[in-house]
C-alpha positions in Angstrom: 110.8 -97.2 -56.1 109.2 -100.4 -54.9 105.8 -100.5 -53.4 105.2 -103.2 -50.8 101.8 -104.6 -49.9 101.6 -106.7 -46.7 99.8 -110.0 -46.6 96.5 -110.7 -45.0 98.0 -113.5 -42.9 101.4 -114.7 -41.8 102.1 -118.2 -40.5 104.7 -119.0 -38.0 107.5 -121.6 -38.4 110.2 -123.0 -36.2 112.7 -122.2 -39.0 111.4 -118.9 -40.5 112.1 -118.5 -44.2 110.9 -116.4 -47.0 109.9 -117.7 -50.4 111.1 -115.3 -53.1 109.4 -115.2 -56.5 109.2 -112.8 -59.4 106.4 -112.4 -61.9 106.1 -110.2 -65.0 103.4 -109.4 -67.5 104.2 -112.0 -70.2 103.8 -115.0 -67.8 100.8 -117.4 -68.0 98.2 -117.0 -65.2 97.4 -120.7 -65.1 101.1 -121.5 -64.5 101.2 -119.0 -61.7 98.1 -120.4 -60.1 99.5 -123.9 -60.2 102.8 -122.7 -58.6 100.9 -121.0 -55.8 98.6 -123.9 -55.3 101.7 -126.2 -54.8 102.9 -123.9 -52.1 99.5 -124.3 -50.4 100.1 -128.0 -50.2 103.6 -127.9 -48.6 104.2 -129.8 -45.5 106.2 -127.0 -43.9 104.7 -123.7 -42.8 106.0 -120.7 -44.7 106.7 -117.5 -42.9 106.2 -115.2 -45.9 106.1 -115.3 -49.7 107.7 -112.2 -51.2 106.3 -111.9 -54.8 108.0 -109.2 -56.9 105.7 -107.8 -59.5 108.3 -106.8 -62.1 106.4 -104.0 -63.8 102.7 -103.6 -64.4 100.9 -107.0 -64.7 97.9 -108.1 -66.7 94.5 -108.3 -65.0 94.4 -112.1 -65.2 97.7 -112.3 -63.3 96.5 -109.9 -60.7 93.3 -111.9 -60.3 95.4 -115.0 -59.5 97.5 -113.2 -57.0 94.5 -111.7 -55.2 92.8 -115.2 -55.2 95.7 -116.6 -53.1 96.1 -113.7 -50.6 93.8 -115.3 -48.1 95.5 -118.8 -48.4 99.2 -117.8 -48.5 101.2 -115.1 -46.6 101.8 -113.1 -49.7 103.8 -109.8 -49.8 103.7 -108.0 -53.1 106.7 -105.9 -54.0 105.6 -103.8 -56.9 108.1 -102.3 -59.3 106.8 -99.4 -61.5 108.7 -100.6 -64.5 110.0 -104.0 -65.6 113.7 -104.3 -64.5 114.5 -107.9 -65.4 115.0 -110.9 -63.1 118.2 -110.0 -61.4 117.2 -106.5 -60.2 113.7 -107.7 -59.4 115.0 -110.5 -57.2 117.4 -108.2 -55.4 114.5 -105.8 -54.6 112.6 -108.8 -53.2 115.5 -110.1 -51.2 115.8 -106.7 -49.5 112.1 -106.9 -48.6 112.5 -110.3 -47.0 112.3 -110.3 -43.2 113.9 -113.7 -42.5 117.5 -114.9 -42.4 116.8 -117.6 -45.0 115.4 -117.2 -48.5 114.0 -120.0 -50.6 113.8 -119.3 -54.4 110.9 -120.6 -56.4 109.7 -119.8 -59.9 106.2 -118.8 -60.9 105.7 -121.6 -63.4 107.1 -124.6 -61.5 105.6 -126.9 -58.8 107.2 -127.4 -55.4 107.2 -130.8 -53.9 105.3 -131.0 -50.6 108.4 -132.2 -48.7 110.9 -129.7 -50.3 111.3 -127.3 -47.4 111.2 -130.0 -44.7 114.1 -131.8 -46.4 116.2 -128.7 -46.8 115.6 -127.5 -43.3 116.6 -130.9 -41.9 119.8 -130.8 -43.9 120.6 -127.2 -42.8 120.0 -128.2 -39.2 122.5 -131.0 -39.7 125.0 -128.7 -41.4 125.0 -125.3 -39.7 128.0 -124.1 -41.6 126.1 -124.3 -45.0 125.0 -121.0 -46.6 123.5 -122.3 -49.9 121.4 -125.5 -50.1 119.7 -126.7 -53.3 118.5 -129.9 -54.8 117.4 -131.8 -57.9 114.6 -131.1 -60.3 112.4 -133.2 -62.5 111.5 -131.5 -65.8 108.1 -131.7 -67.5 106.5 -130.1 -70.5 102.8 -129.8 -69.6 101.5 -132.5 -67.3 103.8 -133.5 -64.4 101.5 -136.4 -63.4 101.6 -138.2 -66.8 105.3 -137.5 -67.7 108.2 -139.4 -66.2 110.4 -136.4 -66.9 114.2 -135.9 -67.0 115.9 -135.3 -63.7 118.7 -132.7 -63.5 121.0 -133.9 -60.8 123.7 -131.6 -59.5 126.7 -132.3 -57.3 126.1 -132.8 -53.5 129.2 -131.8 -51.5 130.8 -128.3 -51.2 134.0 -129.5 -52.9 132.2 -131.1 -55.8 129.9 -128.0 -56.2 132.9 -125.7 -56.3 134.7 -127.8 -58.9 131.5 -128.2 -61.0 130.8 -124.5 -60.9 133.9 -123.8 -63.0 132.2 -125.3 -66.0 128.4 -125.3 -65.3 125.8 -123.9 -62.9 126.0 -126.2 -59.8 122.5 -125.4 -58.6 118.9 -125.6 -59.9 117.9 -122.0 -59.2 114.3 -122.8 -58.3 115.4 -125.2 -55.5 117.9 -123.1 -53.7 117.7 -121.8 -50.1 120.4 -119.3 -49.0 121.4 -117.0 -46.2 120.1 -113.5 -47.0 123.0 -111.7 -45.4 125.6 -113.8 -47.2 123.9 -113.2 -50.6 123.6 -109.5 -50.0 127.3 -109.3 -48.9 128.2 -110.8 -52.3 126.2 -108.1 -54.1 122.9 -109.9 -54.5 121.6 -110.7 -57.9 123.2 -108.5 -60.6 122.0 -107.5 -64.0 123.5 -110.5 -65.9 120.7 -111.5 -68.2 120.0 -115.3 -68.1 122.9 -115.9 -65.7 121.7 -114.0 -62.7 121.8 -116.9 -60.3 125.0 -118.6 -61.6 126.9 -115.3 -61.2 125.5 -114.9 -57.6 126.5 -118.4 -56.6 130.1 -117.9 -57.9 130.4 -114.6 -56.0 129.1 -116.3 -52.8 131.6 -119.1 -53.2 134.4 -116.7 -53.8 133.3 -114.9 -50.6 133.7 -118.1 -48.6 130.1 -119.5 -48.7 129.7 -123.2 -48.0 127.3 -125.1 -50.2 125.4 -128.4 -50.6 122.7 -130.0 -52.6 120.0 -132.4 -51.4 120.0 -135.7 -53.3 116.2 -135.5 -53.9 113.8 -134.0 -56.4 112.5 -130.8 -54.7 110.8 -129.1 -57.6 109.0 -130.1 -60.7 110.3 -127.7 -63.4 108.3 -126.7 -66.5 110.4 -126.8 -69.6 108.9 -127.1 -73.1 110.2 -125.8 -76.4 110.0 -122.1 -75.3 112.6 -122.7 -72.6 115.1 -124.2 -75.0 114.4 -121.3 -77.5 115.2 -118.8 -74.7 118.6 -120.5 -74.3 119.7 -119.8 -77.9 120.4 -116.9 -80.2 123.0 -114.2 -80.4 121.7 -112.4 -77.3 122.3 -115.5 -75.2 125.7 -116.1 -76.8 126.7 -112.5 -75.9 125.6 -113.1 -72.3 127.5 -116.4 -72.2 130.7 -114.7 -73.4 130.3 -111.8 -70.9 129.7 -114.2 -68.0 132.7 -116.4 -68.8 134.9 -113.3 -69.2 133.7 -112.1 -65.8 134.6 -115.4 -64.2 138.0 -115.2 -65.8 138.7 -111.6 -64.6 137.5 -112.5 -61.1 140.0 -115.4 -60.9 137.3 -118.0 -60.6 138.5 -119.8 -63.7 141.8 -119.8 -65.5 142.5 -119.1 -69.2 142.4 -122.8 -70.3 139.0 -123.4 -68.6 137.8 -120.1 -70.1 138.6 -121.3 -73.6 137.2 -124.8 -73.0 133.9 -123.4 -71.7 133.6 -121.1 -74.7 134.3 -123.9 -77.1 131.7 -126.2 -75.5 129.0 -123.6 -74.7 128.9 -121.0 -77.4 128.0 -123.4 -80.4 125.0 -124.7 -78.5 123.5 -121.1 -78.5 123.5 -121.0 -82.3 122.2 -124.5 -83.3 118.5 -125.0 -84.2 116.1 -125.2 -81.2 115.3 -128.9 -81.8 119.0 -129.8 -81.7 119.6 -127.6 -78.7 116.8 -129.4 -76.9 118.4 -132.8 -77.8 121.8 -131.7 -76.5 120.2 -130.5 -73.2 118.0 -133.6 -72.7 120.4 -136.3 -73.9 123.9 -134.9 -73.2 123.6 -132.3 -70.4 121.2 -134.2 -68.1 122.8 -137.0 -66.0 
């Protein structure tokens, strides 16, 4: 059962949206503080920030959250046990009170203009249900590192085609319609592929999509991120996800085999080589 704690203040907005985040005990307090501070510096007023506490947190993490309650419209959704990212985000999504939800991670930095840019695009494209953008990656210091930019396709048609081989969105940049996402089942329990699976289900349900050609979020990477994307556990998740896409009719047998041939070996190579592949071959 989720416990919800209301914020001390809620700011209004002409386009109300909720920022959805999830935190768990192993995260770094200083990264969470930097992420929340970046939200304080946004150009656009935020209606609410729904922060899912996925299981009991450390005291340093709680101290950071409490320190920002007076500066941000924070709602805490507290889960008694750690459930994983997918179930945690779905619990948070159900607690959101607005029609639009903006995802953001607890170790990244939002660009001040992010929400203004996305809302402007959504006003111009009222048929769109999912709107993301580009990210610039950094290891430790976003100000001193030029960083790699992960660009994703912009139009709905290009996104739908791209999704058959790779995730067409940077998760931490996406804004989406709450009702459309819930109608597609919300986030499932697909470890490491929670967002990719949701986007595919939404596209199959008829959702329209776009990406903004602009860096909306500075994303923290480092060796730990590339390590998480390797190993037998990640390989098993990759296999399961591709098989799900095949069974759902989103991809055909040939694309299924091509995806496995390209993606599975990357999960088993040494971490340094996997980082090289991501940085040099998989970033455009």
